[in-house]
C-alpha positions in Angstrom: 55.7 23.8 11.6 55.9 24.4 15.4 58.4 22.2 17.1 57.4 22.5 20.7 54.2 22.3 22.7 53.4 25.8 23.8 51.6 26.8 26.9 47.8 27.3 26.6 47.1 30.6 25.0 46.2 33.5 27.3 43.3 34.7 25.1 40.7 33.1 27.4 41.9 35.0 30.5 39.5 37.9 29.7 36.5 35.6 29.4 34.5 34.8 32.5 34.2 31.3 33.9 30.5 31.5 34.6 29.5 28.0 33.4 28.9 25.6 36.2 29.5 21.9 36.0 25.8 21.2 35.7 25.6 23.6 32.7 28.4 21.8 31.0 27.1 18.3 31.8 23.7 19.2 30.3 25.2 20.9 27.3 27.2 17.7 26.7 24.1 15.5 27.2 21.7 17.6 25.2 24.1 18.9 22.5 24.1 15.5 20.9 20.3 15.8 20.3 20.3 18.3 17.5 17.6 19.5 15.2 19.1 17.4 12.4 18.1 14.3 14.3 14.4 15.3 14.4 14.2 17.1 11.1 16.5 15.3 8.6 16.3 11.7 9.6 13.1 11.0 7.7 14.9 11.5 4.3 17.6 9.1 5.4 15.1 6.4 6.4 13.2 6.8 3.1 16.5 6.2 1.2 18.1 3.6 3.4 15.2 1.7 4.9 16.1 -0.4 8.0 19.8 0.0 7.1 19.6 3.6 8.5 20.5 2.0 11.8 23.7 0.8 10.3 24.3 4.2 8.7 23.9 6.0 12.1 26.1 3.4 13.8 28.9 3.8 11.3 28.8 7.6 11.3 28.4 7.5 15.1 31.7 5.5 15.4 33.4 8.2 13.3 32.0 11.0 15.4 33.1 9.2 18.6 36.7 9.0 17.3 36.6 12.7 16.4 35.3 13.6 19.8 37.9 11.5 21.5 40.7 13.2 19.6 39.2 16.6 20.2 38.7 15.8 23.9 42.3 14.8 24.2 43.6 18.1 22.9 40.9 20.2 24.7 41.6 18.6 28.1 45.3 19.2 27.6 44.8 22.8 26.4 41.3 24.2 27.1 40.6 27.1 24.8 37.5 28.9 23.4 39.2 28.4 20.0 38.9 24.6 20.5 40.0 22.8 17.3 41.1 26.1 15.6 43.6 26.7 18.4 44.7 23.1 18.3 45.3 23.3 14.5 47.3 26.4 14.9 49.5 24.8 17.6 50.0 21.6 15.6 50.1 22.6 12.0 50.5 26.3 11.9 48.6 29.6 12.0 47.2 29.1 8.5 45.4 25.9 9.6 43.9 27.6 12.7 42.7 30.4 10.4 41.1 28.0 7.9 39.4 25.8 10.6 38.2 28.8 12.6 36.8 31.1 10.0 35.2 28.3 7.9 33.5 27.0 11.1 32.4 30.6 12.0 30.6 30.9 8.6 29.0 27.5 9.1 27.7 28.3 12.6 26.4 31.8 11.6 24.6 30.4 8.6 23.2 27.6 10.7 21.8 30.3 13.1 19.8 31.7 10.2 18.6 28.3 9.1 17.5 27.3 12.5 15.7 30.6 13.0 13.8 30.0 9.7 12.9 26.5 10.8 11.6 27.6 14.2 9.6 30.5 12.6 7.9 28.0 10.3 6.7 26.1 13.3 5.4 29.2 15.0 3.5 30.4 12.0 1.7 27.1 12.0 0.5 27.9 15.5 -0.1 31.6 14.8 -1.3 31.7 11.1 -0.9 35.0 9.2 2.2 36.2 11.1 5.3 36.9 9.1 8.2 34.4 9.4 10.9 37.1 9.4 9.4 38.8 12.4 9.6 35.6 14.4 13.2 35.0 13.3 14.0 38.6 14.4 12.4 38.0 17.8 14.4 34.8 18.3 17.6 36.5 17.3 16.9 39.4 19.7 16.2 37.1 22.6 19.4 35.0 22.1 21.4 38.1 21.3 20.3 39.6 24.6 21.1 36.5 26.6 24.5 36.0 25.1 25.4 39.7 25.4 24.6 39.7 29.1 26.7 36.9 30.6 27.9 33.4 29.7 25.8 32.0 32.6 22.7 33.1 30.7 23.7 31.0 27.7 24.4 28.1 30.1 21.1 28.4 31.9 19.1 28.5 28.6 21.0 25.4 27.3 20.5 23.6 30.6 16.7 23.8 30.3 16.7 23.3 26.6 18.8 20.2 26.9 16.7 18.9 29.8 13.6 19.2 27.6 15.2 17.4 24.7 16.7 14.7 26.8 13.3 14.2 28.6 11.4 14.1 25.3 13.7 11.6 23.5 14.0 9.4 26.6 10.2 9.2 26.9 10.0 8.4 23.1 12.5 5.6 23.6 10.7 4.1 26.6 7.3 4.2 24.8 8.9 2.8 21.6 10.6 -0.1 23.4 7.3 -0.9 25.2 5.5 -0.9 21.9 8.1 -3.0 20.1 8.0 -5.6 22.9 4.1 -5.5 22.9 4.0 -4.4 26.5 2.4 -1.0 25.8 -1.4 -1.2 26.3 -3.3 -1.2 23.0 -0.3 -2.0 20.8 0.8 -5.3 19.3 4.5 -6.1 18.8 5.4 -5.8 15.1 8.2 -8.4 15.5 10.6 -8.3 12.6 8.0 -7.6 10.0 9.1 -4.0 9.3 12.8 -5.0 9.3 12.7 -8.0 7.0 9.6 -7.1 4.8 9.4 -4.4 2.1 12.8 -5.2 0.6 14.6 -6.5 3.7 17.3 -4.7 5.6 18.8 -3.1 2.5 15.8 -2.2 0.3 17.7 0.6 -1.5 20.9 -1.5 -1.8 24.3 0.1 -1.2 23.2 3.4 -2.9 20.4 3.8 -0.4 22.8 3.1 2.5 25.2 5.7 1.2 22.4 8.4 1.1 21.5 7.4 4.6 25.1 7.5 5.7 25.6 11.0 4.3 22.4 12.2 5.9 23.4 10.8 9.3 26.9 12.4 9.2 25.5 15.9 9.1 23.0 15.2 11.8 25.8 15.0 14.4 26.7 18.7 14.0 27.0 20.6 17.3 29.0 18.1 19.4 32.0 20.5 19.2 30.2 23.2 21.3 31.0 21.5 24.6 34.8 21.8 24.0 34.3 25.5 23.2 32.1 26.1 26.3 34.5 24.1 28.6 37.0 27.0 28.5 34.5 29.2 30.4 33.5 26.6 32.9 34.7 26.3 36.6 36.8 23.2 35.8 37.5 23.0 32.1 39.6 19.8 32.2 37.1 17.9 34.2 34.2 19.1 32.0 35.9 18.1 28.7 36.9 14.7 30.1 33.4 13.9 31.4 31.8 15.0 28.1 34.1 12.9 25.9 33.9 9.8 28.1 30.1 9.7 28.0 29.9 10.5 24.2 29.7 6.8 23.2 26.6 5.9 25.2 24.9 9.2 24.3 25.3 8.6 20.6 24.4 4.9 20.9 21.2 5.5 22.8 19.9 8.7 21.4 20.8 8.3 17.7 21.2 4.6 16.9 18.6 3.6 19.5 15.8 5.9 18.3 16.5 4.9 14.6 16.2 1.2 15.6 12.9 1.9 17.4 11.4 3.9 14.5 12.2 1.4 11.7 11.0 -1.5 13.9 7.7 0.1 14.6 6.9 1.8 11.3 7.4 0.6 7.7 10.3 2.5 6.3 8.4 3.4 3.1 5.4 4.8 4.8 4.6 8.2 3.5 4.2 9.6 7.0 7.9 9.0 7.7 8.8 11.8 5.3 5.6 13.9 5.4 5.1 14.0 9.2 8.6 13.1 10.3 9.8 9.7 11.6 9.2 10.5 15.3 5.6 11.7 14.7 5.0 8.7 12.5 6.1 6.3 15.3 4.1 8.1 17.9 1.0 8.1 15.7 1.5 4.4 15.1 1.4 3.6 18.8 -1.6 5.8 19.3 -0.1 8.8 21.3 -2.7 11.6 21.0 -1.5 14.9 19.6 1.8 13.3 18.5 2.3 15.8 15.7 2.0 18.9 18.0 4.0 17.2 20.7 7.0 16.7 18.3 6.6 20.1 16.9 7.2 21.5 20.4 10.3 19.3 20.8 11.7 20.2 17.3 11.0 23.9 18.1 13.0 23.6 21.4 15.8 21.8 19.5 16.0 24.6 16.9 16.0 27.3 19.6 18.7 25.4 21.5 20.8 25.1 18.3 20.4 28.9 17.6 21.5 29.7 21.1 24.5 27.3 21.0 25.6 28.5 17.6 25.5 32.2 18.5 27.6 31.3 21.5 30.0 29.1 19.6 30.5 31.4 16.6 31.2 34.4 18.9 33.9 32.4 20.9 35.6 31.1 17.8 35.7 34.6 16.3 37.0 36.0 19.6 39.7 33.3 19.8 40.8 34.0 16.2 41.1 37.7 16.9 43.1 37.2 20.1 45.5 35.1 18.1 45.9 37.9 15.5 43.8 36.3 12.8 40.9 38.7 12.5 39.7 42.3 12.9 40.6 43.6 16.3 37.2 45.1 17.1 35.7 41.6 17.3 38.0 40.9 20.3 36.6 43.5 22.6 35.4 42.0 25.9 33.1 43.6 28.4 31.9 41.9 31.5 33.7 38.7 30.6 31.7 38.5 27.3 33.1 39.2 23.7 30.0 41.3 23.0 31.1 42.7 19.6 31.7 39.1 18.4 28.3 38.0 19.7 26.7 41.0 17.8 28.6 40.4 14.6 27.8 36.6 14.6 24.1 37.4 15.1 24.0 40.0 12.4 25.6 37.6 9.9 23.0 35.0 10.8 20.2 37.4 10.3 21.7 38.5 6.9 21.5 34.8 5.9 17.8 34.9 6.7 17.3 38.0 4.6 19.1 36.3 1.7 16.8 33.3 2.0 13.9 35.6 1.2 15.6 38.0 -1.2 17.8 35.6 -3.3 16.7 32.0 -2.4 17.7 30.5 -5.7 21.2 31.9 -6.2 23.0 33.7 -3.4 21.4 31.7 -0.6 21.7 28.4 -2.4 25.4 29.2 -3.0 25.9 29.9 0.7 24.3 26.6 1.6 26.5 24.7 -0.8 29.5 26.5 0.5 29.0 25.2 4.1 27.9 21.7 3.1 31.1 19.9 3.7 32.8 22.3 6.2 32.3 19.9 9.1 34.3 17.3 7.4 37.1 19.7 6.7 37.1 20.6 10.4 37.1 16.9 11.4 40.1 16.2 9.2 42.1 19.1 10.8 41.1 17.7 14.2 42.6 14.3 13.3 45.7 15.8 11.7 46.3 18.1 14.7 45.9 15.2 17.2 48.2 13.0 15.2 50.9 15.7 15.3 50.3 16.9 18.9 50.1 13.6 20.7 53.7 12.6 20.5 54.9 16.1 21.4 52.6 16.3 24.5 53.8 12.8 25.6 57.4 14.0 25.3 57.1 17.5 26.7 54.0 17.6 29.0 52.7 14.1 29.6 50.7 15.2 32.7 48.3 17.0 30.3 47.1 13.8 28.8 44.0 13.5 31.0 42.0 12.1 28.1 43.8 9.7 25.6 42.8 8.7 22.1 42.1 5.0 21.9 44.8 2.8 20.2 46.8 5.8 19.0 47.8 6.3 16.2 45.9 3.4 14.5 42.4 4.7 15.3 43.4 8.2 14.3 44.4 6.9 10.9 41.2 4.8 10.7 39.2 8.0 11.3 41.1 9.9 8.6 40.4 7.0 6.2 36.7 7.2 7.1 36.6 10.9 6.4 38.3 10.4 3.1 35.7 7.7 2.3 32.9 10.1 3.1 34.4 12.7 0.7 34.5 10.0 -2.1 30.9 9.1 -1.4 29.9 12.8 -1.5 31.6 13.1 -4.9 29.6 10.1 -6.2 26.2 11.6 -5.2 24.9 14.5 -7.5 23.1 16.1 -4.5 26.3 16.4 -2.4 28.9 16.8 -5.2 28.1 20.5 -5.6 28.5 21.0 -1.8 31.9 19.3 -2.0 33.1 21.7 -4.7 31.9 24.9 -3.0 33.1 23.9 0.4 36.4 22.9 -1.1 36.7 26.2 -2.8 36.0 28.2 0.4 38.5 26.1 2.3 41.2 26.7 -0.4 40.6 30.5 -0.4 40.7 30.6 3.4 43.9 28.5 3.5 45.5 30.7 0.9 44.6 33.9 2.8 45.7 32.3 6.1 49.0 31.2 4.6 49.6 34.6 3.1 48.9 36.3 6.4 51.3 33.8 8.1 54.1 34.5 5.7 53.6 38.3 6.0 53.7 38.1 9.8 56.9 36.0 9.7 58.7 38.6 7.6 58.0 41.4 10.0 
């Protein structure tokens, strides 16, 4: 295990710093509004009922702790490798290898899934067109923008994020007006939907657990801002600002919107699952064309996630290669962009799309199970890395602690306990148990390969 805090790795020197502060601020603001919030929250509401608000609050607290820990390390040592570089510095090269490549697989697979989701929406607007052709078009567009310059990624994300933030802010304003009975043509539902139909915990603790697990994975994508910060004009300021505003963003966008939905609409209404909770709420308050309006918002969220994940996966791959943990050809940089890594990440994502059509019941299902719990593995490595690095940074480079984890080390241990609890809950649920096994298997294989590579390198 390394005994000293090393200087920031030089691998990011070849990358451009084309992201402006406005790009980074909007990526931080809009990155928290993922497709999972719009697409997957209906299932959580159907299982948990009004307690979905508690589920999102609990998982949001865990995510805030993770972001604070990651922010502390990323502000001290900005790197496109983010948590992978921090894990290598704190635990050893094998840990950085494991965190980085598992996250790369997760992001590339997510690119394919988001492309499929966006294509399904478009084929509803343009019937008779093949889904795969739309996915290919989206891939080519974002491949082109990410190959050209990092500022193109930033500009796309700026406007995508602005649309998402504007849409959910409008939803919250209309929802609060409807809840209070101020919106013309709507009567306040009071507490009827919260206390009726089984009360606050209609599904009992089992329903709350399902809602909690669904909410955990809706927060994916928050890590992108710490990856992007390394290519911004002022990486330390960017990370610090993003991390310090994470609390209110999670509270307002996630917990706030869930509270509005379950107050307005009965949790067991069929529309919550069939149409989606946001459409159900907008229909309830009489907003014309609510379904198509939310389809546009979800479409934008999916495209935003595709763009961000192509970017994030290429930078993680580039960082790994520059640290000697991957094939060298992925580390080639041209015009300040790791173009080979961008291309490889996009190709892997499109192969996932091909598998979804060719082998949906075995190979593709296996791939989905394999990435199911990867984010938790990454979060655990973030917490362990922060636990080990904090004391060394305080001792050897205290000026780097621009962002500090709250109540260290107690809240770090609380976060680790929370992650362990989520693993236990996943093992209890048949639907998530398989994901746990396959993700654990992939993590073990990557850790073994990384450790073998590390030992081989030490013997040279």
